[in-house]
N, C-alpha and C positions, 0 to 999 in steps of 0.2 A: 666866785671863790676863785683866789689867785694860784696861778700853777706852781707846784714845786719845779726845781730844776736839777738834775742828774747829770753826773759827769759819767760817760762811758766811754768804753774803747771798741771802735771796729776794727779788727783785723783778718787779714787772710788766712785761710785754714792752716798754713804753716808759719802763721804769727810775723812773717818776713815784712808785712805790710801793714802798718798801724795808724790809725787815728784817733785823737782823741777829740770828742765831741759831747757837745751838751745837748741835752735833750729836756723838753719839759713832762710833767705829768701825763699832759695829754697824748705826747708822742708814744707813751708806755701804752696806753689804753687805745691807741691805734695799732700798736704791735698785735695787742691780745686779739684786736678785730682780725688783723690778718692772718694770726694763726689759726684761727678758727675757719677762715677761707682757705688754708692750706698754701699762702702766699709765704710765709716764714713758718719756720717750725721753733719750738721750744722744747729743750732737752734737757729733761729734770736731772736735778743735781740734788746734792745733801741739802736737807732741811727744805725741800720741796721748791729749791729755787735752780736757777740753771741757767745758762746762756742762750740767748736767741741765735738761731742761724739764718741766714739771709743768703739767698742766691740771686747772682746776677753777673750776666756776660761770661757765663762759663767757668765763675769760680763762686766758693762759698766764703762766705763770711760771718764771722763770729761777734757779737754784740756782747756785752759784758762790763760790768762796774770796776774789774779789776784788769791792768795792763798786763797782756800775755807774754809769756818769756819765750824767745825765740829757740826752738828744739834743734839741736844739730843731731840729726839722725845718723849723719854719715859718719861720726865719730865713734858713736855707739857701734855700729856694724862694722866700721874697720877694724876696730878692736874685737870683734865676734860680739853678734848680741843680737836684739830683738829690732823688727822693723814693725812698727806702729802704725794704727790708724790715724789720719791727718784730723778726721771728724766722726762724729756720729753716722752711723747709716747701716746698710746692709750690703753684704758681700754678693756681689753679682757674678764673679768668676775668681778662680784661683789659676794663675797660668804657670804655677811651679810644683815640683814633688821632692820629697826628701832626696839627696844625694845629687841635685842637679846643681850645676856650674852656673853662677848668674856673674854676668859684667855691670858695671855703672851704668843705670837706665833701663835695665831690663825690666819687663813686666812682671810683676808678682801677683799682684791682686786687683781687682777693680771694685770699688766701694759704689755704692749708690747713696747720695744724699740729697732729699728734696728734688726727686727727677731729674740729677744730673750726677754722671758717670765721673768718677775720680780713679785716675789709675795710680796706683802705687807702686813706684819704681825701687828698684835696687840703688841704695846711694853709694855703693862700693862693690868690688869685684868679692866672690867668695862662693861658699857651698851651700847650699839650703840644706839644713838639719833636721828641722821639724815645720810643718805646715799646720798652724794652730786654728784655722778655720776652716769653713767650706761654705760653697753657695747657698745663699738664703738666710745665712744664721746674720742675725744683728750682733753691731759692734759699736762700742762707746768709743769716745775720744780718746786716745792714746792706748787703745787696746791692742795688745801684741797680737800681730798675725802670722807673721813668717820668723823662724830665728836660723840666722845666717852666720855662718864662723867665715872670720875674715881670710883672704887669699895672702897664703905665708910668700914674703918677698925672696926673693933669691935666684 
């Protein structure tokens, strides 16, 4: 039986590094076996499908059939808004509380995915308005974690 080939995109969790790859149906079967062994993780999505997440070298990579868009989280927070989860996982720690001032790069939340910790930092200075998650909570890709208002220039 001849294998079918698929075009997939391998992207870093922030979608700033993307590689277009071609894989055979055999590779998809290997991913399923690795998922059973806990080496990779498949995140359920709409209609039962969803991207695969692969961890390597301290980063998590998303493997999916569509090219991801780079999300500029700093622009939304600079105008005041939500800081979202860069990947599905579990909240390990929340480092801020409502009313707290944050600067660019300050730790907000730690999300664990595939036994790796990912620190979510403030992309711009501002004030924490609301904390939407707590330690131990499962979060989805792009789920809002913290609401921050922008620091006013002046």
